[in-house]
DOZAKE-725302 format. One record per residue (C-alpha): residue number from 1; residue in three letters; x, y, z. Coordinates in Angstrom, 3 decimals. Last residue first. Layout:
N
  nr rest       xx       yy       zz
 NUM  ALA        X        Y        Z
...
END
This chain:
447
  nr rest       xx       yy       zz
 447  THR   -4.227    4.848  -27.972
 446  LEU   -0.434    4.566  -27.878
 445  GLN    0.017    8.226  -26.996
 444  LEU    3.702    9.124  -26.796
 443  ILE    4.249   11.609  -23.979
 442  PRO    7.265   13.880  -23.629
 441  ILE    9.437   13.967  -20.500
 440  ASP    9.641   16.772  -17.948
 439  LEU    9.340   14.487  -14.916
 438  ILE    6.603   16.843  -13.661
 437  GLY    4.807   16.643  -16.984
 436  ALA    5.231   12.910  -17.469
 435  LEU    3.751   12.375  -14.013
 434  LYS    0.757   14.582  -14.820
 433  LYS    0.127   12.523  -17.955
 432  LEU    0.448    9.310  -15.966
 431  SER   -2.031   10.628  -13.398
 430  GLU   -4.481   11.376  -16.199
 429  ARG   -4.041    7.931  -17.717
 428  CYS   -4.469    5.916  -14.534
 427  ASP   -7.704    4.123  -15.444
 426  GLY   -8.142    0.742  -13.761
 425  TYR   -6.331   -2.586  -14.023
 424  THR   -2.578   -2.472  -14.509
 423  MET   -0.298   -2.827  -17.489
 422  SER    3.390   -2.655  -18.352
 421  VAL    4.788   -2.714  -21.887
 420  HIS    7.499   -4.933  -23.343
 419  HIS    8.355   -5.133  -27.039
 418  GLU    9.886   -1.656  -26.934
 417  ILE    8.369    1.094  -29.061
 416  GLY   10.062    1.647  -32.417
 415  GLU    7.784    4.542  -33.359
 414  MET    6.944    2.838  -36.652
 413  ILE    6.354   -0.547  -35.045
 412  ILE    4.326    0.417  -31.994
 411  THR    2.430    3.172  -33.802
 410  GLU    1.524    0.841  -36.687
 409  LEU    0.344   -1.778  -34.201
 408  VAL   -1.905    0.750  -32.466
 407  GLU   -3.314    1.913  -35.803
 406  GLU   -4.141   -1.658  -36.817
 405  VAL   -5.795   -2.247  -33.426
 404  PRO   -8.263    0.571  -33.919
 403  ARG   -8.136    2.920  -30.909
 402  ASP   -9.289    2.578  -27.326
 401  PHE   -7.610   -0.835  -27.351
 400  ARG   -9.532   -4.096  -27.263
 399  VAL   -7.423   -6.568  -25.333
 398  VAL   -7.395  -10.374  -25.117
 397  GLY   -5.471  -11.778  -22.168
 396  SER   -2.528  -14.042  -21.510
 395  THR   -0.771  -15.940  -18.737
 394  GLY    1.009  -19.198  -19.578
 393  SER   -0.193  -21.172  -22.581
 392  PHE   -1.705  -19.142  -25.399
 391  SER   -5.043  -17.478  -26.148
 390  MET   -6.835  -18.560  -22.964
 389  PRO  -10.540  -18.340  -23.649
 388  ALA  -11.948  -14.808  -23.681
 387  ARG  -13.307  -12.229  -21.271
 386  ILE  -12.306   -8.799  -22.510
 385  MET   -9.463   -6.587  -21.330
 384  GLU  -10.576   -3.082  -22.234
 383  GLY   -8.242   -0.385  -23.428
 382  SER   -5.660    2.164  -22.486
 381  GLY   -2.368    3.638  -23.590
 380  ILE    0.499    5.823  -22.408
 379  VAL    4.104    5.692  -23.646
 378  LEU    6.358    7.920  -21.549
 377  ARG    9.295    9.224  -23.518
 376  VAL   13.096    9.152  -23.221
 375  VAL   14.406    9.884  -26.704
 374  ASN   16.866    7.641  -28.545
 373  LYS   14.287    6.822  -31.243
 372  SER   12.680    4.519  -28.662
 371  GLN   13.918    4.919  -25.112
 370  SER   10.564    4.179  -23.492
 369  LEU    9.100    4.369  -20.020
 368  ARG    6.156    2.170  -20.886
 367  ALA    2.548    2.409  -19.765
 366  ILE   -0.779    0.639  -20.331
 365  THR   -3.990    1.254  -18.387
 364  ILE   -6.673   -1.399  -18.171
 363  ARG  -10.475   -1.532  -17.851
 362  GLY  -11.835   -4.953  -17.039
 361  PRO  -11.993   -8.621  -17.931
 360  LYS   -9.751  -11.051  -16.056
 359  LEU   -6.489  -12.276  -17.572
 358  SER   -6.597  -15.876  -18.707
 357  PHE   -4.708  -18.393  -16.585
 356  GLU   -1.403  -20.222  -16.160
 355  ASN    1.153  -19.281  -13.524
 354  LEU    4.541  -20.761  -14.307
 353  PHE    6.735  -23.400  -12.682
 352  PRO    8.058  -25.597  -13.920
 351  LEU   10.203  -26.919  -16.802
 350  LYS    9.192  -27.804  -20.362
 349  ARG   11.703  -25.382  -21.994
 348  ASN    9.447  -24.130  -24.777
 347  SER    5.992  -24.040  -23.175
 346  HIS    7.281  -23.422  -19.669
 345  ILE    5.520  -25.744  -17.258
 344  THR    2.201  -25.201  -15.496
 343  ALA    0.517  -23.979  -12.350
 342  ARG   -3.222  -23.461  -12.338
 341  ILE   -6.161  -21.129  -12.754
 340  PRO   -8.894  -22.387  -15.082
 339  GLY  -11.541  -19.868  -16.168
 338  GLU  -14.324  -17.993  -14.353
 337  LYS  -11.830  -16.614  -11.840
 336  ASP  -10.167  -14.519  -14.529
 335  ALA   -6.691  -14.067  -13.071
 334  MET   -5.296  -10.584  -12.382
 333  SER   -4.992  -11.205   -8.618
 332  LEU   -2.564  -14.051   -9.385
 331  PRO    0.137  -11.751  -10.673
 330  ALA    1.022  -12.139  -14.368
 329  LEU    4.446  -13.594  -15.215
 328  GLY    3.557  -16.950  -16.726
 327  CYS    5.161  -16.965  -20.168
 326  HIS    3.954  -13.482  -20.995
 325  TRP    1.023  -12.518  -23.103
 324  PHE   -1.065   -9.515  -24.126
 323  VAL   -3.203  -10.415  -27.121
 322  ALA   -4.727   -7.918  -29.529
 321  SER   -8.246   -7.195  -30.710
 320  ASN  -10.115   -5.439  -33.524
 319  ASP  -12.149   -8.522  -34.509
 318  LYS  -10.808   -8.794  -38.055
 317  PRO   -7.824   -6.521  -37.361
 316  ASN   -6.183   -9.224  -35.208
 315  PHE   -2.961   -8.248  -33.438
 314  ASP   -0.892  -10.908  -31.640
 313  VAL    2.114  -10.893  -29.317
 312  MET    2.089   -7.754  -27.187
 311  ASP    4.569   -8.766  -24.476
 310  THR    3.862   -8.112  -20.802
 309  MET    5.144   -6.335  -17.713
 308  PHE    3.103   -6.410  -14.541
 307  ALA    0.979   -4.237  -12.309
 306  PRO   -0.344   -4.794   -8.801
 305  ALA   -2.451   -2.119   -7.085
 304  ASP   -1.897    1.296   -5.500
 303  ASN   -2.866    2.846   -8.842
 302  LEU   -0.301    5.623   -9.259
 301  GLY    2.471    3.841   -7.376
 300  GLN    1.821    0.492   -9.013
 299  LEU    1.735    2.089  -12.457
 298  MET    5.057    3.845  -11.917
 297  LEU    6.638    0.718  -10.443
 296  THR    5.616   -1.222  -13.544
 295  SER    7.268    1.335  -15.812
 294  ILE   10.398    1.233  -13.647
 293  THR   10.554   -2.555  -13.940
 292  GLY   10.141   -2.358  -17.717
 291  TYR   12.883    0.267  -17.873
 290  VAL   15.174   -2.219  -16.119
 289  ASP   14.450   -5.071  -18.550
 288  ALA   16.701   -7.885  -17.289
 287  GLU   15.043  -10.358  -19.708
 286  CYS   12.167  -10.665  -17.231
 285  ALA   10.870   -7.796  -15.171
 284  CYS   10.155   -8.321  -11.490
 283  PRO    7.895   -5.949   -9.622
 282  ILE    7.967   -5.872   -5.830
 281  MET    4.228   -5.353   -5.518
 280  GLU    3.598   -8.635   -3.665
 279  GLN    1.658   -9.867   -6.705
 278  ASN    4.641   -8.952   -8.865
 277  MET    6.863  -11.014   -6.575
 276  MET    4.566  -13.995   -7.056
 275  ALA    4.696  -13.494  -10.817
 274  MET    8.504  -13.458  -10.570
 273  PRO    8.472  -16.821   -8.802
 272  GLY    6.135  -18.249  -11.443
 271  CYS    8.251  -16.990  -14.349
 270  ALA   11.662  -18.113  -13.028
 269  ALA   11.591  -21.530  -14.699
 268  CYS   13.747  -24.416  -13.478
 267  GLY   17.063  -26.256  -13.894
 266  PHE   19.761  -24.009  -12.449
 265  GLU   22.082  -24.250  -15.456
 264  THR   19.998  -24.798  -18.606
 263  PHE   16.668  -23.458  -17.395
 262  MET   17.702  -20.351  -15.428
 261  GLU   20.652  -20.113  -17.827
 260  PRO   18.460  -19.486  -20.889
 259  TRP   16.690  -17.413  -19.721
 258  CYS   15.356  -15.303  -16.851
 257  ARG   17.888  -12.486  -16.881
 256  VAL   16.199  -10.638  -14.038
 255  ALA   15.104   -7.056  -13.444
 254  LEU   14.127   -6.431   -9.823
 253  GLY   12.002   -3.902   -7.947
 252  ASN   11.903   -1.693   -4.874
 251  TYR   15.211   -3.097   -3.683
 250  LYS   15.940   -2.733    0.009
 249  LYS   19.119   -4.820   -0.290
 248  GLU   18.056   -7.370    2.339
 247  SER   14.364   -7.308    1.480
 246  ALA   14.853   -7.500   -2.274
 245  LEU   17.425  -10.275   -1.863
 244  SER   15.144  -12.195    0.503
 243  ARG   12.274  -12.082   -1.991
 242  LEU   14.423  -13.022   -4.972
 241  ALA   16.004  -15.930   -3.069
 240  SER   12.616  -17.177   -1.880
 239  TYR   11.253  -17.063   -5.410
 238  ILE   14.334  -18.859   -6.764
 237  GLN   13.897  -21.543   -4.099
 236  LEU   10.317  -22.013   -5.305
 235  SER   11.645  -22.632   -8.801
 234  LYS   14.122  -25.144   -7.433
 233  ARG   11.216  -26.876   -5.712
 232  LEU    9.414  -27.151   -9.024
 231  PRO   12.584  -28.459  -10.703
 230  GLU   12.678  -31.355   -8.208
 229  GLN    8.932  -31.968   -8.109
 228  ALA    8.057  -32.529  -11.761
 227  LEU    4.529  -31.124  -11.944
 226  THR    1.194  -32.832  -11.260
 225  ASP    1.569  -32.425   -7.479
 224  LEU    1.594  -28.666   -7.933
 223  ASN   -2.047  -28.748   -9.003
 222  GLY   -3.959  -26.552   -6.575
 221  LEU   -3.145  -23.049   -7.721
 220  ASP   -3.616  -20.850   -4.653
 219  ALA   -3.513  -23.429   -1.870
 218  GLN   -0.669  -25.222   -3.662
 217  VAL    1.237  -21.952   -3.835
 216  ARG    0.982  -21.491   -0.064
 215  ALA    1.889  -25.108    0.710
 214  TYR    4.920  -24.955   -1.589
 213  ILE    6.086  -21.718    0.059
 212  GLU    6.090  -23.432    3.468
 211  ASP    7.854  -26.501    2.085
 210  THR   10.528  -24.277    0.502
 209  GLU   11.185  -22.720    3.890
 208  ALA   11.508  -26.139    5.504
 207  ALA   13.859  -27.276    2.745
 206  PRO   16.366  -24.551    3.557
 205  ILE   17.257  -21.903    0.937
 204  ARG   21.024  -22.137    0.381
 203  GLU   20.696  -23.204   -3.263
 202  ALA   18.715  -20.029   -3.966
 201  ARG   21.567  -17.784   -2.783
 200  LYS   24.011  -19.667   -4.989
 199  PHE   21.700  -19.326   -7.994
 198  LEU   21.277  -15.600   -7.355
 197  ALA   25.057  -15.159   -7.288
 196  GLN   25.303  -17.102  -10.554
 195  LEU   23.072  -14.509  -12.229
 194  GLU   25.703  -11.854  -11.669
 193  MET   24.806   -8.770   -9.667
 192  PHE   24.055   -5.221  -10.712
 191  ASP   22.704   -2.383   -8.580
 190  VAL   20.659    0.403  -10.155
 189  SER   19.748    3.751   -8.587
 188  VAL   16.718    5.768   -9.684
 187  GLY   16.983    9.531   -9.108
 186  PHE   14.795   10.205  -12.148
 185  ARG   16.817   12.139  -14.722
 184  ARG   20.311   11.999  -13.238
 183  SER   20.151    8.527  -11.722
 182  LEU   18.433    6.952  -14.703
 181  LEU   20.841    8.726  -17.066
 180  GLU   23.890    7.481  -15.166
 179  THR   22.676    3.883  -15.128
 178  ASP   21.875    3.822  -18.838
 177  TYR   19.645    0.902  -19.750
 176  THR   19.330   -1.735  -22.458
 175  CYS   16.234   -3.957  -22.476
 174  THR   14.798   -2.967  -25.868
 173  ASP   18.215   -3.719  -27.368
 172  PHE   17.379   -7.391  -26.927
 171  GLY   19.878   -8.689  -29.483
 170  ASP   21.923  -10.533  -26.890
 169  PRO   19.946  -11.353  -23.752
 168  HIS   19.855   -8.822  -20.878
 167  GLN   22.754   -9.113  -18.467
 166  GLY   22.400  -10.819  -15.092
 165  ILE   20.439   -9.852  -12.006
 164  VAL   19.567   -6.170  -11.929
 163  GLY   18.444   -4.901   -8.526
 162  ILE   16.494   -1.680   -8.614
 161  ARG   16.650    0.983   -5.931
 160  THR   14.047    3.734   -5.889
 159  GLU   14.288    6.814   -3.655
 158  ALA   14.043    9.393   -6.465
 157  LEU   11.349    7.202   -7.976
 156  LYS    9.378    7.565   -4.732
 155  ARG    9.275   11.343   -5.049
 154  LYS    8.133   11.182   -8.662
 153  VAL    5.546    8.573   -7.715
 152  HIS    4.173   10.807   -4.959
 151  GLY    4.029   13.790   -7.274
 150  ALA    1.999   11.770   -9.757
 149  ARG   -0.341   10.688   -6.973
 148  ALA   -0.751   14.311   -5.857
 147  ASN   -1.486   15.498   -9.385
 146  ASP   -4.125   12.828  -10.000
 145  MET   -5.569   13.517   -6.525
 144  LEU   -5.980   17.244   -7.220
 143  ILE   -7.605   16.506  -10.571
 142  GLN   -9.997   14.045   -8.932
 141  PRO  -10.937   16.572   -6.229
 140  THR  -11.582   19.315   -8.845
 139  GLY  -14.263   17.545  -10.866
 138  LYS  -17.108   18.616   -8.590
 137  ASN  -16.218   22.309   -8.862
 136  ASP  -16.302   23.875   -5.380
 135  ALA  -13.295   26.201   -5.694
 134  ASP  -14.194   27.093   -9.245
 133  ARG  -11.704   25.864  -11.786
 132  HIS   -8.424   26.820  -13.439
 131  LEU   -5.889   24.112  -12.606
 130  PHE   -2.202   24.196  -13.409
 129  SER    0.833   21.971  -13.695
 128  PHE    4.477   22.682  -13.060
 127  PRO    7.956   21.873  -14.325
 126  GLN   10.678   24.446  -13.471
 125  GLY   12.881   25.299  -16.459
 124  ALA   13.358   28.849  -15.151
 123  ARG   11.634   30.287  -18.210
 122  ALA    8.696   27.957  -17.595
 121  LEU    8.501   28.980  -13.937
 120  ALA    8.448   32.682  -14.805
 119  HIS    5.830   32.280  -17.532
 118  ALA    3.667   30.098  -15.307
 117  ALA    3.828   32.618  -12.463
 116  LEU    2.775   35.529  -14.659
 115  ASN   -0.128   33.511  -16.080
 114  ILE   -0.867   32.322  -12.547
 113  GLY   -1.517   35.906  -11.514
 112  CYS   -3.525   36.725  -14.634
 111  VAL   -5.784   33.786  -13.730
 110  SER   -6.548   35.275  -10.323
 109  ASN   -7.793   38.715  -11.339
 108  LEU   -9.655   38.612   -8.021
 107  ARG  -12.366   41.314   -7.770
 106  LEU  -12.308   42.784  -11.258
 105  ARG  -14.675   45.672  -10.423
 104  GLU  -17.950   46.065  -12.269
 103  GLY  -19.544   44.497  -15.329
 102  SER  -20.221   41.477  -13.172
 101  ARG  -18.318   38.881  -15.137
 100  PRO  -18.326   36.392  -12.269
  99  GLU  -14.950   35.008  -11.162
  98  PRO  -12.874   32.023  -12.288
  97  PHE  -10.249   30.740   -9.831
  96  SER   -6.575   29.958  -10.260
  95  TRP   -4.754   26.885   -8.970
  94  LEU   -1.044   26.349   -9.663
  93  LEU    0.257   22.824   -9.060
  92  VAL    3.956   22.559   -8.198
  91  PRO    5.894   19.313   -7.850
  90  ALA    7.689   18.979   -4.516
  89  ASP   11.080   19.893   -3.040
  88  ILE   10.254   23.307   -1.611
  87  SER   12.562   26.317   -1.887
  86  ASP   12.792   26.943   -5.636
  85  ALA    9.081   26.415   -6.259
  84  LEU    8.147   28.639   -3.305
  83  LYS   10.532   31.396   -4.394
  82  VAL    9.176   31.242   -7.949
  81  THR    5.654   31.572   -6.573
  80  MET    6.766   34.442   -4.335
  79  THR    8.165   36.536   -7.148
  78  ALA    5.496   35.811   -9.765
  77  ASP    3.388   38.942   -9.242
  76  SER    0.085   38.798   -7.453
  75  PHE   -3.502   38.542   -8.656
  74  THR   -6.020   37.011   -6.320
  73  VAL   -6.575   33.507   -4.982
  72  GLN   -3.517   32.039   -6.677
  71  MET   -3.702   28.792   -4.721
  70  VAL   -0.228   27.268   -4.865
  69  LEU   -0.555   23.524   -4.265
  68  LEU    2.792   21.875   -3.515
  67  LEU    2.459   18.142   -4.119
  66  ASP    3.902   14.926   -2.693
  65  LEU    5.297   16.734    0.319
  64  ARG    7.669   15.324    2.907
  63  GLN    7.198   18.052    5.532
  62  LYS    9.709   20.256    7.360
  61  GLN   10.131   22.454    4.284
  60  LEU    6.442   23.329    4.594
  59  ALA    6.939   25.250    7.842
  58  SER    9.895   27.294    6.624
  57  ILE    8.119   28.014    3.333
  56  ALA    5.050   29.297    5.159
  55  SER    7.209   31.731    7.132
  54  GLU    8.848   32.936    3.927
  53  VAL    5.392   33.448    2.404
  52  ALA    4.293   35.651    5.315
  51  PRO    7.566   37.626    5.197
  50  ALA    7.188   38.134    1.408
  49  ASP    3.714   39.666    1.483
  48  PHE   -0.018   39.045    1.219
  47  LEU   -0.466   35.437    2.292
  46  LEU   -4.160   34.569    2.551
  45  ASP   -4.952   32.030    5.243
  44  LYS   -6.154   28.691    3.828
  43  SER   -3.275   26.957    5.608
  42  GLY   -0.304   24.659    5.240
  41  ALA    0.069   20.897    5.359
  40  ILE   -2.843   18.677    4.336
  39  ASN   -2.665   14.895    4.743
  38  VAL   -4.727   13.054    2.161
  37  ASP   -8.087   11.326    1.804
  36  LEU   -9.621   14.373    0.151
  35  GLY  -12.623   16.185    1.645
  34  GLN  -10.412   18.673    3.475
  33  LEU   -9.099   19.857    0.113
  32  THR  -12.578   20.760   -1.079
  31  GLU  -13.252   22.584    2.201
  30  TRP   -9.994   24.508    1.666
  29  ALA  -11.186   25.591   -1.767
  28  THR  -14.353   26.951   -0.164
  27  ALA  -12.306   28.830    2.455
  26  ALA   -9.991   30.261   -0.235
  25  VAL  -12.969   31.540   -2.235
  24  GLN  -14.487   33.186    0.868
  23  GLU  -11.150   34.740    1.783
  22  ALA  -10.871   36.136   -1.742
  21  TYR  -14.357   37.656   -1.431
  20  PRO  -13.404   39.321    1.840
  19  VAL  -10.080   40.483    0.310
  18  ASP  -11.463   42.130   -2.817
  17  PHE   -8.185   43.224   -4.426
  16  THR   -5.603   45.736   -3.162
  15  PRO   -4.696   43.389   -0.272
  14  ARG   -2.869   41.066   -2.700
  13  ALA   -3.247   37.285   -2.605
  12  LEU   -1.398   33.966   -2.408
  11  ALA   -2.849   30.893   -0.707
  10  VAL   -0.315   28.202    0.238
   9  VAL   -0.946   24.464    0.485
   8  GLY    1.276   21.428    0.955
   7  ILE   -0.310   18.136   -0.077
   6  THR    0.627   14.885    1.651
   5  LEU   -0.345   11.472    0.307
   4  LYS   -0.960    8.566    2.643
   3  ASP    1.762    6.017    1.979
   2  ILE    1.210    3.502   -0.786
   1  MET    0.000    0.000    0.000
END
């Protein structure tokens, strides 16, 4: 579960405007904020001068903020907004307020204030977002939450540690990564270890621990006794090794070279163990795909629910559908309970264990932190997972995108998008857009 979000709030104004009306607007906006399931730091009190803003800055700097909300209640120049953005480590959301066209005095002139602020922040290279809505507009809470969730993920990325186990396979340029770029752009740190070190850790897992994991998986899937037991237990040892490694090293996610050595040297499949880690929201990407792990972490953080990385393996223009598939990597909570749910062997290597089921129907969001065309972009897509028989062995689901499937395929191929994307259930598109904005990376719309 994600931490409770914290929003810092300041209300800027000038005493030369209609102060009683401005106080009324600020109070209504504050009521909207109080209705959110978040921690609020700051005040609805109007700040008229530099000393008042400096005092607010001192108080807010003591908090771990996911979002800094600057309520531009009346017009003011950009000085204090720039000072706030420079002094507080949180994404900035500017909020201006419409006012009645009375034919008389301009009582707030709020939007002109954020116009000045936006120009100054843009020239300074400071990312920000903005909101121009009435204080009691019914759509405002969702916009505030989308921004706060995006800010939370940005903050968590700067604290993220990813363990990379083994090199990505030859010819899989989609799985390359630049450690320095990830640190500089996002604050993500990457630790590398050889695959053999994971094997040695797994070999040390005691039988009693493997027995405990066996019982848990058997309760979930029910058919472990039909699989070859020696490689199955090796697979469970891999899960235990991954879990203990993540705990010991405080890794938020892992990227694992899952083949061929996992089969040819250790003698099992890593798919089932990695699916279990995905269910526990410590995402594991196969083929040592670091950007795939980061993409999954983004979706988890925005949605507070499991996500996983998948291949897009089939596109059918006749029924306007595509198939998302991975050997057996999907978390158990994504299974369609109306179909079979079981453990199985890898279709090519014939070793256990993998999850096998169809993905459940429902709305999905798709994301990929992409390096296609040598530009870091955030790919965003959406669609509907529909109930369908299992398309291929392992874990798979049939998707209808929010765009004709032929156009989606053309975008994937012609834009050179990686063969892995991450998905979660629910609609996180607006939060993803806000995240791209505060990370200052362009968006590539898949759908």
